[in-house]
Chimera marker file (.cmm) of the C-alpha trace (Angstrom):
<marker_set name="trace">
<marker id="1" x="-13.799" y="324.157" z="36.623" r="1" g="1" b="0" radius="0.5"/>
<marker id="2" x="-10.391" y="322.601" z="37.179" r="1" g="1" b="0" radius="0.5"/>
<marker id="3" x="-8.245" y="320.669" z="34.755" r="1" g="1" b="0" radius="0.5"/>
<marker id="4" x="-6.447" y="317.913" z="36.671" r="1" g="1" b="0" radius="0.5"/>
<marker id="5" x="-3.745" y="315.435" z="35.684" r="1" g="1" b="0" radius="0.5"/>
<marker id="6" x="-3.759" y="311.958" z="37.253" r="1" g="1" b="0" radius="0.5"/>
<marker id="7" x="-0.692" y="309.729" z="36.878" r="1" g="1" b="0" radius="0.5"/>
<marker id="8" x="-0.980" y="305.936" z="36.957" r="1" g="1" b="0" radius="0.5"/>
<marker id="9" x="2.196" y="303.869" z="37.198" r="1" g="1" b="0" radius="0.5"/>
<marker id="10" x="2.826" y="301.121" z="34.713" r="1" g="1" b="0" radius="0.5"/>
<marker id="11" x="3.108" y="297.403" z="35.224" r="1" g="1" b="0" radius="0.5"/>
<marker id="12" x="4.820" y="294.709" z="33.229" r="1" g="1" b="0" radius="0.5"/>
<marker id="13" x="1.840" y="294.565" z="30.879" r="1" g="1" b="0" radius="0.5"/>
<marker id="14" x="0.820" y="298.247" z="30.821" r="1" g="1" b="0" radius="0.5"/>
<marker id="15" x="2.732" y="301.472" z="30.203" r="1" g="1" b="0" radius="0.5"/>
<marker id="16" x="2.403" y="304.404" z="32.618" r="1" g="1" b="0" radius="0.5"/>
<marker id="17" x="-0.378" y="306.803" z="31.646" r="1" g="1" b="0" radius="0.5"/>
<marker id="18" x="-1.444" y="310.340" z="32.390" r="1" g="1" b="0" radius="0.5"/>
<marker id="19" x="-5.189" y="310.970" z="32.476" r="1" g="1" b="0" radius="0.5"/>
<marker id="20" x="-6.427" y="314.522" z="31.991" r="1" g="1" b="0" radius="0.5"/>
<marker id="21" x="-9.803" y="315.133" z="33.654" r="1" g="1" b="0" radius="0.5"/>
<marker id="22" x="-12.040" y="318.174" z="34.027" r="1" g="1" b="0" radius="0.5"/>
<marker id="23" x="-13.530" y="318.619" z="37.521" r="1" g="1" b="0" radius="0.5"/>
<marker id="24" x="-16.713" y="320.663" z="37.693" r="1" g="1" b="0" radius="0.5"/>
<marker id="25" x="-19.204" y="320.619" z="40.588" r="1" g="1" b="0" radius="0.5"/>
<marker id="26" x="-17.552" y="317.507" z="42.008" r="1" g="1" b="0" radius="0.5"/>
<marker id="27" x="-18.027" y="315.570" z="38.765" r="1" g="1" b="0" radius="0.5"/>
<marker id="28" x="-15.030" y="314.218" z="36.857" r="1" g="1" b="0" radius="0.5"/>
<marker id="29" x="-15.175" y="314.233" z="33.072" r="1" g="1" b="0" radius="0.5"/>
<marker id="30" x="-12.447" y="312.317" z="31.244" r="1" g="1" b="0" radius="0.5"/>
<marker id="31" x="-10.725" y="314.481" z="28.632" r="1" g="1" b="0" radius="0.5"/>
<marker id="32" x="-7.659" y="312.596" z="27.404" r="1" g="1" b="0" radius="0.5"/>
<marker id="33" x="-5.273" y="309.708" z="28.154" r="1" g="1" b="0" radius="0.5"/>
<marker id="34" x="-1.594" y="310.129" z="27.304" r="1" g="1" b="0" radius="0.5"/>
<marker id="35" x="1.066" y="307.392" z="27.468" r="1" g="1" b="0" radius="0.5"/>
<marker id="36" x="4.194" y="308.669" z="29.220" r="1" g="1" b="0" radius="0.5"/>
<marker id="37" x="7.567" y="307.236" z="30.227" r="1" g="1" b="0" radius="0.5"/>
<marker id="38" x="7.925" y="308.604" z="33.765" r="1" g="1" b="0" radius="0.5"/>
<marker id="39" x="6.554" y="311.038" z="36.345" r="1" g="1" b="0" radius="0.5"/>
<marker id="40" x="8.993" y="313.639" z="35.086" r="1" g="1" b="0" radius="0.5"/>
<marker id="41" x="7.484" y="313.504" z="31.599" r="1" g="1" b="0" radius="0.5"/>
<marker id="42" x="3.965" y="313.421" z="33.075" r="1" g="1" b="0" radius="0.5"/>
<marker id="43" x="4.636" y="316.641" z="35.018" r="1" g="1" b="0" radius="0.5"/>
<marker id="44" x="5.949" y="318.342" z="31.882" r="1" g="1" b="0" radius="0.5"/>
<marker id="45" x="2.920" y="317.285" z="29.823" r="1" g="1" b="0" radius="0.5"/>
<marker id="46" x="0.516" y="318.388" z="32.578" r="1" g="1" b="0" radius="0.5"/>
<marker id="47" x="2.211" y="321.775" z="32.815" r="1" g="1" b="0" radius="0.5"/>
<marker id="48" x="2.066" y="322.186" z="29.041" r="1" g="1" b="0" radius="0.5"/>
<marker id="49" x="-1.679" y="321.504" z="29.053" r="1" g="1" b="0" radius="0.5"/>
<marker id="50" x="-2.313" y="323.814" z="32.016" r="1" g="1" b="0" radius="0.5"/>
<marker id="51" x="-3.477" y="320.933" z="34.230" r="1" g="1" b="0" radius="0.5"/>
<marker id="52" x="-2.792" y="320.657" z="37.959" r="1" g="1" b="0" radius="0.5"/>
<marker id="53" x="-0.913" y="317.464" z="38.984" r="1" g="1" b="0" radius="0.5"/>
<marker id="54" x="-3.479" y="315.704" z="41.187" r="1" g="1" b="0" radius="0.5"/>
<marker id="55" x="-1.861" y="312.584" z="42.611" r="1" g="1" b="0" radius="0.5"/>
<marker id="56" x="1.854" y="312.985" z="41.908" r="1" g="1" b="0" radius="0.5"/>
<link id1="1" id2="2" r="1" g="1" b="0" radius="0.2"/>
<link id1="2" id2="3" r="1" g="1" b="0" radius="0.2"/>
<link id1="3" id2="4" r="1" g="1" b="0" radius="0.2"/>
<link id1="4" id2="5" r="1" g="1" b="0" radius="0.2"/>
<link id1="5" id2="6" r="1" g="1" b="0" radius="0.2"/>
<link id1="6" id2="7" r="1" g="1" b="0" radius="0.2"/>
<link id1="7" id2="8" r="1" g="1" b="0" radius="0.2"/>
<link id1="8" id2="9" r="1" g="1" b="0" radius="0.2"/>
<link id1="9" id2="10" r="1" g="1" b="0" radius="0.2"/>
<link id1="10" id2="11" r="1" g="1" b="0" radius="0.2"/>
<link id1="11" id2="12" r="1" g="1" b="0" radius="0.2"/>
<link id1="12" id2="13" r="1" g="1" b="0" radius="0.2"/>
<link id1="13" id2="14" r="1" g="1" b="0" radius="0.2"/>
<link id1="14" id2="15" r="1" g="1" b="0" radius="0.2"/>
<link id1="15" id2="16" r="1" g="1" b="0" radius="0.2"/>
<link id1="16" id2="17" r="1" g="1" b="0" radius="0.2"/>
<link id1="17" id2="18" r="1" g="1" b="0" radius="0.2"/>
<link id1="18" id2="19" r="1" g="1" b="0" radius="0.2"/>
<link id1="19" id2="20" r="1" g="1" b="0" radius="0.2"/>
<link id1="20" id2="21" r="1" g="1" b="0" radius="0.2"/>
<link id1="21" id2="22" r="1" g="1" b="0" radius="0.2"/>
<link id1="22" id2="23" r="1" g="1" b="0" radius="0.2"/>
<link id1="23" id2="24" r="1" g="1" b="0" radius="0.2"/>
<link id1="24" id2="25" r="1" g="1" b="0" radius="0.2"/>
<link id1="25" id2="26" r="1" g="1" b="0" radius="0.2"/>
<link id1="26" id2="27" r="1" g="1" b="0" radius="0.2"/>
<link id1="27" id2="28" r="1" g="1" b="0" radius="0.2"/>
<link id1="28" id2="29" r="1" g="1" b="0" radius="0.2"/>
<link id1="29" id2="30" r="1" g="1" b="0" radius="0.2"/>
<link id1="30" id2="31" r="1" g="1" b="0" radius="0.2"/>
<link id1="31" id2="32" r="1" g="1" b="0" radius="0.2"/>
<link id1="32" id2="33" r="1" g="1" b="0" radius="0.2"/>
<link id1="33" id2="34" r="1" g="1" b="0" radius="0.2"/>
<link id1="34" id2="35" r="1" g="1" b="0" radius="0.2"/>
<link id1="35" id2="36" r="1" g="1" b="0" radius="0.2"/>
<link id1="36" id2="37" r="1" g="1" b="0" radius="0.2"/>
<link id1="37" id2="38" r="1" g="1" b="0" radius="0.2"/>
<link id1="38" id2="39" r="1" g="1" b="0" radius="0.2"/>
<link id1="39" id2="40" r="1" g="1" b="0" radius="0.2"/>
<link id1="40" id2="41" r="1" g="1" b="0" radius="0.2"/>
<link id1="41" id2="42" r="1" g="1" b="0" radius="0.2"/>
<link id1="42" id2="43" r="1" g="1" b="0" radius="0.2"/>
<link id1="43" id2="44" r="1" g="1" b="0" radius="0.2"/>
<link id1="44" id2="45" r="1" g="1" b="0" radius="0.2"/>
<link id1="45" id2="46" r="1" g="1" b="0" radius="0.2"/>
<link id1="46" id2="47" r="1" g="1" b="0" radius="0.2"/>
<link id1="47" id2="48" r="1" g="1" b="0" radius="0.2"/>
<link id1="48" id2="49" r="1" g="1" b="0" radius="0.2"/>
<link id1="49" id2="50" r="1" g="1" b="0" radius="0.2"/>
<link id1="50" id2="51" r="1" g="1" b="0" radius="0.2"/>
<link id1="51" id2="52" r="1" g="1" b="0" radius="0.2"/>
<link id1="52" id2="53" r="1" g="1" b="0" radius="0.2"/>
<link id1="53" id2="54" r="1" g="1" b="0" radius="0.2"/>
<link id1="54" id2="55" r="1" g="1" b="0" radius="0.2"/>
<link id1="55" id2="56" r="1" g="1" b="0" radius="0.2"/>
</marker_set>
């Protein structure tokens, strides 16, 4: 089981978000969505939760 962090950049209408997912046997289970300001903050939050940055 792996805890992964996926960062999605924001647009004019949406803020950037960090999704925390649990990967087990190839299946992804959504755990939490966190609104962040930047990739820097997303990396810090992921590290604090023990999640591996997946796409950033």
